[in-house]
A tleap script that builds the chain and sets N, CA, C and O, in Angstrom:
source leaprc.protein.ff14SB
mol = sequence {
  NMET THR TYR VAL ILE ALA GLN PRO CYS VAL
  ASP LEU LYS ASP LYS ALA CYS VAL ASP GLU
  CYS PRO VAL ASP CYS ILE TYR GLU GLY PRO
  ARG LYS MET TYR ILE ASN PRO ASP GLU CYS
  VAL ASP CYS GLY ALA CYS GLU PRO VAL CYS
  PRO VAL GLU ALA ILE TYR TYR GLU ASP ALA
  VAL PRO SER GLU TRP ALA GLY TYR LEU THR
  ALA ASP ARG GLU ILE PHE ALA SER LEU PRO
  SER PRO GLY GLY ALA GLY GLY ALA GLY PRO
  LEU PRO ALA ASP HIE PRO VAL VAL ALA LYS
  GLU PRO VAL LYS GLU PRO VAL GLN GLY SER
  CSER
}
set mol.1.N position { -109.779 -172.520 -220.377 }
set mol.1.CA position { -110.683 -171.405 -220.185 }
set mol.1.C position { -111.251 -171.442 -218.770 }
set mol.1.O position { -111.337 -172.495 -218.138 }
set mol.2.N position { -111.631 -170.269 -218.301 }
set mol.2.CA position { -112.176 -170.152 -216.951 }
set mol.2.C position { -113.102 -168.945 -216.886 }
set mol.2.O position { -113.250 -168.206 -217.860 }
set mol.3.N position { -113.707 -168.759 -215.755 }
set mol.3.CA position { -114.532 -167.582 -215.520 }
set mol.3.C position { -113.692 -166.494 -214.877 }
set mol.3.O position { -112.697 -166.775 -214.209 }
set mol.4.N position { -114.106 -165.236 -215.089 }
set mol.4.CA position { -113.388 -164.062 -214.609 }
set mol.4.C position { -114.386 -163.151 -213.912 }
set mol.4.O position { -115.518 -162.992 -214.370 }
set mol.5.N position { -113.967 -162.558 -212.809 }
set mol.5.CA position { -114.802 -161.568 -212.133 }
set mol.5.C position { -114.269 -160.185 -212.511 }
set mol.5.O position { -113.110 -159.863 -212.251 }
set mol.6.N position { -115.124 -159.382 -213.123 }
set mol.6.CA position { -114.704 -158.099 -213.686 }
set mol.6.C position { -115.095 -156.908 -212.804 }
set mol.6.O position { -115.506 -157.080 -211.656 }
set mol.7.N position { -114.965 -155.726 -213.347 }
set mol.7.CA position { -115.098 -154.447 -212.654 }
set mol.7.C position { -116.379 -154.258 -211.839 }
set mol.7.O position { -116.308 -153.657 -210.767 }
set mol.8.N position { -117.545 -154.735 -212.284 }
set mol.8.CA position { -118.748 -154.483 -211.472 }
set mol.8.C position { -118.671 -155.020 -210.036 }
set mol.8.O position { -119.431 -154.576 -209.176 }
set mol.9.N position { -117.778 -155.956 -209.772 }
set mol.9.CA position { -117.638 -156.515 -208.419 }
set mol.9.C position { -116.827 -155.607 -207.495 }
set mol.9.O position { -116.932 -155.723 -206.274 }
set mol.10.N position { -116.035 -154.721 -208.048 }
set mol.10.CA position { -115.171 -153.867 -207.222 }
set mol.10.C position { -116.027 -153.049 -206.247 }
set mol.10.O position { -116.930 -152.320 -206.656 }
set mol.11.N position { -115.731 -153.184 -204.979 }
set mol.11.CA position { -116.409 -152.510 -203.867 }
set mol.11.C position { -117.861 -152.963 -203.660 }
set mol.11.O position { -118.594 -152.330 -202.900 }
set mol.12.N position { -118.285 -154.039 -204.318 }
set mol.12.CA position { -119.653 -154.536 -204.166 }
set mol.12.C position { -119.674 -156.036 -203.874 }
set mol.12.O position { -120.612 -156.712 -204.298 }
set mol.13.N position { -118.727 -156.561 -203.202 }
set mol.13.CA position { -118.562 -158.002 -202.993 }
set mol.13.C position { -119.799 -158.633 -202.355 }
set mol.13.O position { -119.904 -158.693 -201.130 }
set mol.14.N position { -120.721 -159.097 -203.171 }
set mol.14.CA position { -121.972 -159.691 -202.707 }
set mol.14.C position { -121.770 -161.091 -202.125 }
set mol.14.O position { -122.430 -161.440 -201.146 }
set mol.15.N position { -120.910 -161.871 -202.677 }
set mol.15.CA position { -120.517 -163.221 -202.256 }
set mol.15.C position { -121.547 -164.314 -202.537 }
set mol.15.O position { -121.374 -165.439 -202.068 }
set mol.16.N position { -122.603 -164.024 -203.280 }
set mol.16.CA position { -123.530 -165.087 -203.675 }
set mol.16.C position { -122.795 -166.141 -204.501 }
set mol.16.O position { -123.124 -167.326 -204.447 }
set mol.17.N position { -121.813 -165.704 -205.252 }
set mol.17.CA position { -121.023 -166.618 -206.083 }
set mol.17.C position { -120.274 -167.636 -205.229 }
set mol.17.O position { -120.138 -168.796 -205.620 }
set mol.18.N position { -119.796 -167.213 -204.082 }
set mol.18.CA position { -119.048 -168.097 -203.178 }
set mol.18.C position { -119.948 -169.241 -202.718 }
set mol.18.O position { -119.523 -170.396 -202.673 }
set mol.19.N position { -121.186 -168.914 -202.378 }
set mol.19.CA position { -122.135 -169.934 -201.915 }
set mol.19.C position { -122.469 -170.942 -203.005 }
set mol.19.O position { -122.747 -172.102 -202.702 }
set mol.20.N position { -122.448 -170.527 -204.265 }
set mol.20.CA position { -122.788 -171.413 -205.383 }
set mol.20.C position { -121.629 -172.256 -205.880 }
set mol.20.O position { -121.849 -173.314 -206.470 }
set mol.21.N position { -120.414 -171.818 -205.659 }
set mol.21.CA position { -119.239 -172.494 -206.228 }
set mol.21.C position { -119.044 -173.876 -205.604 }
set mol.21.O position { -118.822 -173.984 -204.398 }
set mol.22.N position { -119.127 -174.933 -206.416 }
set mol.22.CA position { -118.992 -176.282 -205.868 }
set mol.22.C position { -117.550 -176.691 -205.563 }
set mol.22.O position { -117.325 -177.695 -204.888 }
set mol.23.N position { -116.571 -175.921 -206.055 }
set mol.23.CA position { -115.171 -176.296 -205.834 }
set mol.23.C position { -114.405 -175.293 -204.974 }
set mol.23.O position { -113.189 -175.415 -204.828 }
set mol.24.N position { -115.093 -174.308 -204.404 }
set mol.24.CA position { -114.464 -173.379 -203.460 }
set mol.24.C position { -113.277 -172.633 -204.075 }
set mol.24.O position { -112.210 -172.539 -203.467 }
set mol.25.N position { -113.475 -172.105 -205.290 }
set mol.25.CA position { -112.363 -171.442 -205.986 }
set mol.25.C position { -112.489 -169.923 -206.025 }
set mol.25.O position { -111.705 -169.266 -206.711 }
set mol.26.N position { -113.460 -169.344 -205.304 }
set mol.26.CA position { -113.654 -167.897 -205.326 }
set mol.26.C position { -113.158 -167.313 -204.010 }
set mol.26.O position { -113.678 -167.618 -202.936 }
set mol.27.N position { -112.143 -166.468 -204.120 }
set mol.27.CA position { -111.449 -165.901 -202.971 }
set mol.27.C position { -111.799 -164.428 -202.806 }
set mol.27.O position { -112.112 -163.741 -203.779 }
set mol.28.N position { -111.745 -163.960 -201.590 }
set mol.28.CA position { -112.048 -162.564 -201.302 }
set mol.28.C position { -110.773 -161.730 -201.244 }
set mol.28.O position { -109.832 -162.064 -200.524 }
set mol.29.N position { -110.753 -160.653 -202.004 }
set mol.29.CA position { -109.688 -159.669 -201.910 }
set mol.29.C position { -110.216 -158.475 -201.138 }
set mol.29.O position { -111.393 -158.456 -200.776 }
set mol.30.N position { -109.392 -157.489 -200.877 }
set mol.30.CA position { -109.856 -156.316 -200.147 }
set mol.30.C position { -111.041 -155.590 -200.798 }
set mol.30.O position { -111.910 -155.074 -200.095 }
set mol.31.N position { -111.082 -155.549 -202.160 }
set mol.31.CA position { -112.141 -154.798 -202.839 }
set mol.31.C position { -112.942 -155.615 -203.847 }
set mol.31.O position { -113.942 -155.122 -204.367 }
set mol.32.N position { -112.535 -156.846 -204.138 }
set mol.32.CA position { -113.174 -157.644 -205.184 }
set mol.32.C position { -112.987 -159.122 -204.889 }
set mol.32.O position { -112.051 -159.512 -204.191 }
set mol.33.N position { -113.876 -159.935 -205.419 }
set mol.33.CA position { -113.742 -161.382 -205.352 }
set mol.33.C position { -112.901 -161.829 -206.551 }
set mol.33.O position { -112.932 -161.199 -207.608 }
set mol.34.N position { -112.148 -162.922 -206.380 }
set mol.34.CA position { -111.262 -163.440 -207.426 }
set mol.34.C position { -111.504 -164.924 -207.626 }
set mol.34.O position { -111.677 -165.661 -206.655 }
set mol.35.N position { -111.519 -165.373 -208.882 }
set mol.35.CA position { -111.628 -166.797 -209.198 }
set mol.35.C position { -110.226 -167.329 -209.471 }
set mol.35.O position { -109.512 -166.815 -210.332 }
set mol.36.N position { -109.841 -168.366 -208.729 }
set mol.36.CA position { -108.550 -168.997 -208.972 }
set mol.36.C position { -108.696 -169.865 -210.221 }
set mol.36.O position { -109.406 -170.870 -210.187 }
set mol.37.N position { -108.037 -169.496 -211.327 }
set mol.37.CA position { -108.223 -170.224 -212.580 }
set mol.37.C position { -107.698 -171.656 -212.537 }
set mol.37.O position { -108.124 -172.491 -213.336 }
set mol.38.N position { -106.789 -171.950 -211.625 }
set mol.38.CA position { -106.276 -173.317 -211.514 }
set mol.38.C position { -107.241 -174.229 -210.764 }
set mol.38.O position { -107.117 -175.452 -210.834 }
set mol.39.N position { -108.191 -173.650 -210.054 }
set mol.39.CA position { -109.164 -174.433 -209.297 }
set mol.39.C position { -110.547 -174.444 -209.942 }
set mol.39.O position { -111.342 -175.348 -209.682 }
set mol.40.N position { -110.841 -173.457 -210.773 }
set mol.40.CA position { -112.150 -173.349 -211.428 }
set mol.40.C position { -112.345 -174.515 -212.403 }
set mol.40.O position { -111.450 -174.836 -213.185 }
set mol.41.N position { -113.510 -175.138 -212.348 }
set mol.41.CA position { -113.828 -176.253 -213.242 }
set mol.41.C position { -114.780 -175.838 -214.367 }
set mol.41.O position { -115.338 -176.688 -215.062 }
set mol.42.N position { -114.960 -174.536 -214.538 }
set mol.42.CA position { -115.778 -173.986 -215.624 }
set mol.42.C position { -117.220 -174.474 -215.596 }
set mol.42.O position { -117.825 -174.670 -216.650 }
set mol.43.N position { -117.775 -174.671 -214.413 }
set mol.43.CA position { -119.151 -175.171 -214.317 }
set mol.43.C position { -120.174 -174.068 -214.580 }
set mol.43.O position { -121.287 -174.356 -215.022 }
set mol.44.N position { -119.814 -172.812 -214.315 }
set mol.44.CA position { -120.718 -171.694 -214.567 }
set mol.44.C position { -121.744 -171.439 -213.490 }
set mol.44.O position { -122.606 -170.578 -213.667 }
set mol.45.N position { -121.688 -172.154 -212.377 }
set mol.45.CA position { -122.684 -171.975 -211.320 }
set mol.45.C position { -122.668 -170.565 -210.742 }
set mol.45.O position { -123.706 -170.069 -210.305 }
set mol.46.N position { -121.526 -169.921 -210.731 }
set mol.46.CA position { -121.380 -168.589 -210.141 }
set mol.46.C position { -122.015 -167.489 -210.985 }
set mol.46.O position { -122.542 -166.516 -210.445 }
set mol.47.N position { -121.969 -167.635 -212.282 }
set mol.47.CA position { -122.386 -166.555 -213.192 }
set mol.47.C position { -123.832 -166.095 -212.999 }
set mol.47.O position { -124.048 -164.892 -212.852 }
set mol.48.N position { -124.820 -166.966 -212.990 }
set mol.48.CA position { -126.204 -166.481 -212.909 }
set mol.48.C position { -126.599 -165.903 -211.548 }
set mol.48.O position { -127.596 -165.187 -211.460 }
set mol.49.N position { -125.848 -166.193 -210.492 }
set mol.49.CA position { -126.227 -165.681 -209.169 }
set mol.49.C position { -125.592 -164.335 -208.847 }
set mol.49.O position { -125.919 -163.731 -207.825 }
set mol.50.N position { -124.699 -163.860 -209.689 }
set mol.50.CA position { -124.028 -162.583 -209.447 }
set mol.50.C position { -125.021 -161.434 -209.660 }
set mol.50.O position { -125.485 -161.227 -210.782 }
set mol.51.N position { -125.353 -160.689 -208.608 }
set mol.51.CA position { -126.371 -159.640 -208.738 }
set mol.51.C position { -125.920 -158.427 -209.547 }
set mol.51.O position { -126.756 -157.633 -209.976 }
set mol.52.N position { -124.620 -158.271 -209.763 }
set mol.52.CA position { -124.133 -157.124 -210.531 }
set mol.52.C position { -123.575 -157.535 -211.892 }
set mol.52.O position { -122.957 -156.723 -212.581 }
set mol.53.N position { -123.790 -158.785 -212.279 }
set mol.53.CA position { -123.339 -159.302 -213.572 }
set mol.53.C position { -121.858 -159.015 -213.818 }
set mol.53.O position { -121.478 -158.461 -214.849 }
set mol.54.N position { -121.034 -159.406 -212.844 }
set mol.54.CA position { -119.593 -159.177 -212.925 }
set mol.54.C position { -118.829 -160.398 -213.403 }
set mol.54.O position { -117.635 -160.294 -213.687 }
set mol.55.N position { -119.480 -161.563 -213.503 }
set mol.55.CA position { -118.784 -162.801 -213.839 }
set mol.55.C position { -119.022 -163.147 -215.301 }
set mol.55.O position { -120.156 -163.221 -215.774 }
set mol.56.N position { -117.902 -163.356 -216.003 }
set mol.56.CA position { -117.942 -163.641 -217.433 }
set mol.56.C position { -117.056 -164.831 -217.746 }
set mol.56.O position { -116.036 -165.061 -217.096 }
set mol.57.N position { -117.472 -165.590 -218.766 }
set mol.57.CA position { -116.572 -166.589 -219.303 }
set mol.57.C position { -115.410 -165.823 -219.929 }
set mol.57.O position { -115.608 -164.749 -220.498 }
set mol.58.N position { -114.237 -166.352 -219.829 }
set mol.58.CA position { -113.023 -165.662 -220.264 }
set mol.58.C position { -113.133 -165.041 -221.658 }
set mol.58.O position { -112.651 -163.929 -221.876 }
set mol.59.N position { -113.747 -165.732 -222.581 }
set mol.59.CA position { -113.895 -165.221 -223.952 }
set mol.59.C position { -114.958 -164.146 -224.093 }
set mol.59.O position { -115.077 -163.541 -225.158 }
set mol.60.N position { -115.738 -163.890 -223.038 }
set mol.60.CA position { -116.867 -162.960 -223.138 }
set mol.60.C position { -116.703 -161.702 -222.296 }
set mol.60.O position { -117.648 -160.924 -222.172 }
set mol.61.N position { -115.526 -161.485 -221.716 }
set mol.61.CA position { -115.306 -160.278 -220.913 }
set mol.61.C position { -115.380 -159.065 -221.831 }
set mol.61.O position { -114.680 -159.019 -222.843 }
set mol.62.N position { -116.218 -158.076 -221.496 }
set mol.62.CA position { -116.301 -156.870 -222.336 }
set mol.62.C position { -114.937 -156.191 -222.484 }
set mol.62.O position { -114.132 -156.185 -221.553 }
set mol.63.N position { -114.695 -155.633 -223.637 }
set mol.63.CA position { -113.381 -155.051 -223.942 }
set mol.63.C position { -112.973 -153.957 -222.969 }
set mol.63.O position { -111.782 -153.795 -222.702 }
set mol.64.N position { -113.934 -153.195 -222.423 }
set mol.64.CA position { -113.566 -152.129 -221.488 }
set mol.64.C position { -113.005 -152.677 -220.174 }
set mol.64.O position { -112.407 -151.934 -219.396 }
set mol.65.N position { -113.196 -153.963 -219.930 }
set mol.65.CA position { -112.670 -154.597 -218.714 }
set mol.65.C position { -111.601 -155.630 -219.038 }
set mol.65.O position { -111.402 -156.575 -218.274 }
set mol.66.N position { -110.916 -155.460 -220.154 }
set mol.66.CA position { -109.897 -156.419 -220.595 }
set mol.66.C position { -108.806 -156.643 -219.552 }
set mol.66.O position { -108.246 -157.737 -219.477 }
set mol.67.N position { -108.497 -155.639 -218.756 }
set mol.67.CA position { -107.477 -155.792 -217.718 }
set mol.67.C position { -107.829 -156.847 -216.690 }
set mol.67.O position { -106.946 -157.394 -216.029 }
set mol.68.N position { -109.105 -157.132 -216.553 }
set mol.68.CA position { -109.542 -158.141 -215.588 }
set mol.68.C position { -109.303 -159.561 -216.086 }
set mol.68.O position { -109.359 -160.509 -215.303 }
set mol.69.N position { -109.035 -159.719 -217.389 }
set mol.69.CA position { -108.743 -161.042 -217.941 }
set mol.69.C position { -107.522 -161.677 -217.275 }
set mol.69.O position { -107.480 -162.891 -217.075 }
set mol.70.N position { -106.554 -160.872 -216.941 }
set mol.70.CA position { -105.342 -161.415 -216.318 }
set mol.70.C position { -105.280 -161.164 -214.813 }
set mol.70.O position { -104.451 -161.764 -214.128 }
set mol.71.N position { -106.122 -160.306 -214.294 }
set mol.71.CA position { -106.061 -159.963 -212.866 }
set mol.71.C position { -106.235 -161.190 -211.977 }
set mol.71.O position { -105.454 -161.396 -211.048 }
set mol.72.N position { -107.251 -162.006 -212.255 }
set mol.72.CA position { -107.486 -163.181 -211.411 }
set mol.72.C position { -106.294 -164.142 -211.494 }
set mol.72.O position { -105.835 -164.646 -210.469 }
set mol.73.N position { -105.800 -164.394 -212.689 }
set mol.73.CA position { -104.661 -165.303 -212.862 }
set mol.73.C position { -103.411 -164.746 -212.166 }
set mol.73.O position { -102.717 -165.473 -211.454 }
set mol.74.N position { -103.135 -163.479 -212.371 }
set mol.74.CA position { -101.917 -162.878 -211.823 }
set mol.74.C position { -101.935 -162.762 -210.299 }
set mol.74.O position { -100.884 -162.863 -209.666 }
set mol.75.N position { -103.101 -162.552 -209.703 }
set mol.75.CA position { -103.167 -162.402 -208.247 }
set mol.75.C position { -102.750 -163.702 -207.560 }
set mol.75.O position { -102.197 -163.665 -206.460 }
set mol.76.N position { -103.006 -164.850 -208.192 }
set mol.76.CA position { -102.647 -166.134 -207.599 }
set mol.76.C position { -101.237 -166.583 -207.968 }
set mol.76.O position { -100.696 -167.483 -207.325 }
set mol.77.N position { -100.630 -165.979 -208.985 }
set mol.77.CA position { -99.301 -166.386 -209.435 }
set mol.77.C position { -98.236 -166.181 -208.355 }
set mol.77.O position { -97.265 -166.934 -208.290 }
set mol.78.N position { -98.415 -165.177 -207.521 }
set mol.78.CA position { -97.401 -164.886 -206.504 }
set mol.78.C position { -97.728 -165.506 -205.142 }
set mol.78.O position { -96.992 -165.310 -204.175 }
set mol.79.N position { -98.831 -166.251 -205.067 }
set mol.79.CA position { -99.237 -166.863 -203.798 }
set mol.79.C position { -99.032 -168.371 -203.849 }
set mol.79.O position { -99.108 -168.969 -204.923 }
set mol.80.N position { -98.775 -168.988 -202.710 }
set mol.80.CA position { -98.730 -170.453 -202.711 }
set mol.80.C position { -100.119 -170.999 -203.035 }
set mol.80.O position { -101.121 -170.331 -202.782 }
set mol.81.N position { -100.182 -172.188 -203.583 }
set mol.81.CA position { -101.468 -172.770 -203.944 }
set mol.81.C position { -102.310 -172.969 -202.694 }
set mol.81.O position { -101.988 -173.810 -201.855 }
set mol.82.N position { -103.401 -172.191 -202.562 }
set mol.82.CA position { -104.195 -172.261 -201.345 }
set mol.82.C position { -105.032 -173.528 -201.216 }
set mol.82.O position { -105.324 -173.955 -200.099 }
set mol.83.N position { -105.427 -174.145 -202.344 }
set mol.83.CA position { -106.210 -175.362 -202.284 }
set mol.83.C position { -107.631 -175.177 -201.783 }
set mol.83.O position { -108.165 -176.058 -201.109 }
set mol.84.N position { -108.235 -174.082 -202.089 }
set mol.84.CA position { -109.620 -173.816 -201.703 }
set mol.84.C position { -109.729 -172.566 -200.861 }
set mol.84.O position { -108.912 -172.324 -199.972 }
set mol.85.N position { -110.738 -171.780 -201.147 }
set mol.85.CA position { -110.907 -170.488 -200.483 }
set mol.85.C position { -111.339 -170.615 -199.030 }
set mol.85.O position { -111.006 -169.761 -198.208 }
set mol.86.N position { -112.076 -171.671 -198.706 }
set mol.86.CA position { -112.651 -171.811 -197.374 }
set mol.86.C position { -111.662 -171.654 -196.240 }
set mol.86.O position { -111.965 -170.995 -195.246 }
set mol.87.N position { -110.504 -172.235 -196.364 }
set mol.87.CA position { -109.523 -172.163 -195.298 }
set mol.87.C position { -108.420 -171.154 -195.534 }
set mol.87.O position { -107.504 -171.042 -194.719 }
set mol.88.N position { -108.486 -170.424 -196.624 }
set mol.88.CA position { -107.388 -169.533 -196.995 }
set mol.88.C position { -107.447 -168.156 -196.349 }
set mol.88.O position { -106.408 -167.526 -196.155 }
set mol.89.N position { -108.624 -167.682 -196.017 }
set mol.89.CA position { -108.747 -166.316 -195.527 }
set mol.89.C position { -108.643 -165.337 -196.674 }
set mol.89.O position { -108.392 -165.738 -197.810 }
set mol.90.N position { -108.836 -164.040 -196.392 }
set mol.90.CA position { -108.799 -163.030 -197.452 }
set mol.90.C position { -107.409 -162.898 -198.078 }
set mol.90.O position { -106.394 -163.122 -197.419 }
set mol.91.N position { -107.383 -162.538 -199.338 }
set mol.91.CA position { -106.119 -162.266 -200.026 }
set mol.91.C position { -105.494 -161.009 -199.420 }
set mol.91.O position { -106.220 -160.120 -198.976 }
set mol.92.N position { -104.172 -160.918 -199.393 }
set mol.92.CA position { -103.528 -159.784 -198.746 }
set mol.92.C position { -103.668 -158.443 -199.473 }
set mol.92.O position { -103.597 -157.386 -198.847 }
set mol.93.N position { -103.867 -158.489 -200.780 }
set mol.93.CA position { -103.949 -157.244 -201.559 }
set mol.93.C position { -104.726 -157.504 -202.834 }
set mol.93.O position { -104.881 -158.648 -203.260 }
set mol.94.N position { -105.210 -156.438 -203.436 }
set mol.94.CA position { -105.877 -156.544 -204.725 }
set mol.94.C position { -104.857 -156.419 -205.849 }
set mol.94.O position { -103.756 -155.905 -205.651 }
set mol.95.N position { -105.233 -156.891 -207.013 }
set mol.95.CA position { -104.430 -156.732 -208.223 }
set mol.95.C position { -104.369 -155.237 -208.548 }
set mol.95.O position { -105.316 -154.511 -208.244 }
set mol.96.N position { -103.287 -154.764 -209.154 }
set mol.96.CA position { -103.182 -153.338 -209.503 }
set mol.96.C position { -104.330 -152.803 -210.350 }
set mol.96.O position { -104.695 -151.637 -210.202 }
set mol.97.N position { -104.910 -153.612 -211.230 }
set mol.97.CA position { -106.027 -153.133 -212.044 }
set mol.97.C position { -107.232 -152.807 -211.156 }
set mol.97.O position { -108.017 -151.917 -211.481 }
set mol.98.N position { -107.380 -153.511 -210.056 }
set mol.98.CA position { -108.466 -153.249 -209.113 }
set mol.98.C position { -108.104 -152.068 -208.219 }
set mol.98.O position { -108.932 -151.190 -207.978 }
set mol.99.N position { -106.884 -152.046 -207.735 }
set mol.99.CA position { -106.439 -150.994 -206.826 }
set mol.99.C position { -106.545 -149.608 -207.448 }
set mol.99.O position { -106.751 -148.627 -206.734 }
set mol.100.N position { -106.407 -149.513 -208.767 }
set mol.100.CA position { -106.469 -148.198 -209.415 }
set mol.100.C position { -107.896 -147.721 -209.672 }
set mol.100.O position { -108.099 -146.566 -210.047 }
set mol.101.N position { -108.892 -148.593 -209.475 }
set mol.101.CA position { -110.287 -148.197 -209.665 }
set mol.101.C position { -110.686 -147.190 -208.581 }
set mol.101.O position { -110.283 -147.337 -207.427 }
set mol.102.N position { -111.470 -146.171 -208.938 }
set mol.102.CA position { -111.971 -145.253 -207.916 }
set mol.102.C position { -112.852 -146.017 -206.925 }
set mol.102.O position { -113.566 -146.945 -207.307 }
set mol.103.N position { -112.798 -145.630 -205.680 }
set mol.103.CA position { -113.610 -146.284 -204.651 }
set mol.103.C position { -115.068 -145.913 -204.872 }
set mol.103.O position { -115.407 -144.741 -205.034 }
set mol.104.N position { -115.927 -146.929 -204.878 }
set mol.104.CA position { -117.370 -146.704 -205.029 }
set mol.104.C position { -117.960 -146.534 -203.632 }
set mol.104.O position { -117.749 -147.358 -202.743 }
set mol.105.N position { -118.680 -145.476 -203.471 }
set mol.105.CA position { -119.356 -145.235 -202.182 }
set mol.105.C position { -120.623 -146.065 -202.131 }
set mol.105.O position { -121.268 -146.265 -203.161 }
set mol.106.N position { -120.998 -146.555 -200.947 }
set mol.106.CA position { -122.260 -147.308 -200.837 }
set mol.106.C position { -123.437 -146.442 -201.243 }
set mol.106.O position { -123.452 -145.235 -201.003 }
set mol.107.N position { -124.418 -147.073 -201.858 }
set mol.107.CA position { -125.642 -146.380 -202.265 }
set mol.107.C position { -126.447 -146.060 -201.016 }
set mol.107.O position { -126.645 -146.922 -200.159 }
set mol.108.N position { -126.911 -144.823 -200.915 }
set mol.108.CA position { -127.706 -144.373 -199.754 }
set mol.108.C position { -128.915 -145.271 -199.586 }
set mol.108.O position { -129.645 -145.520 -200.545 }
set mol.109.N position { -129.131 -145.757 -198.375 }
set mol.109.CA position { -130.285 -146.601 -198.081 }
set mol.109.C position { -130.015 -148.075 -198.240 }
set mol.109.O position { -130.866 -148.889 -197.880 }
set mol.110.N position { -128.837 -148.464 -198.779 }
set mol.110.CA position { -128.519 -149.885 -198.883 }
set mol.110.C position { -127.701 -150.303 -197.681 }
set mol.110.O position { -127.082 -149.475 -197.013 }
set mol.111.N position { -127.706 -151.597 -197.413 }
set mol.111.CA position { -126.943 -152.076 -196.263 }
set mol.111.C position { -125.728 -152.827 -196.687 }
set mol.111.O position { -124.969 -153.302 -195.842 }
savepdb mol mol.pdb
quit
């Protein structure tokens, strides 16, 4: 089991989760952050700091975001094992479930 970053993160990449992750397993995609399930140690440090409540334990992902259950796993399946997000740089593309989401415009007055 692992943690999953779901739909609320799309176009709102806050990155507080990255700062909390003790094993550097949260990678940045073009529109969303991704947890590498092979590197995640299921500590849960990322979940409470997510300001948009996008991080769920795998068994607790809401049914309307079921496509995100495999998105994080599948995005890393075609990439060489990066061994930590810090030195990997951004992922080249988002998973198709993310790419098909409508683009969220920034909220007026936010930075």
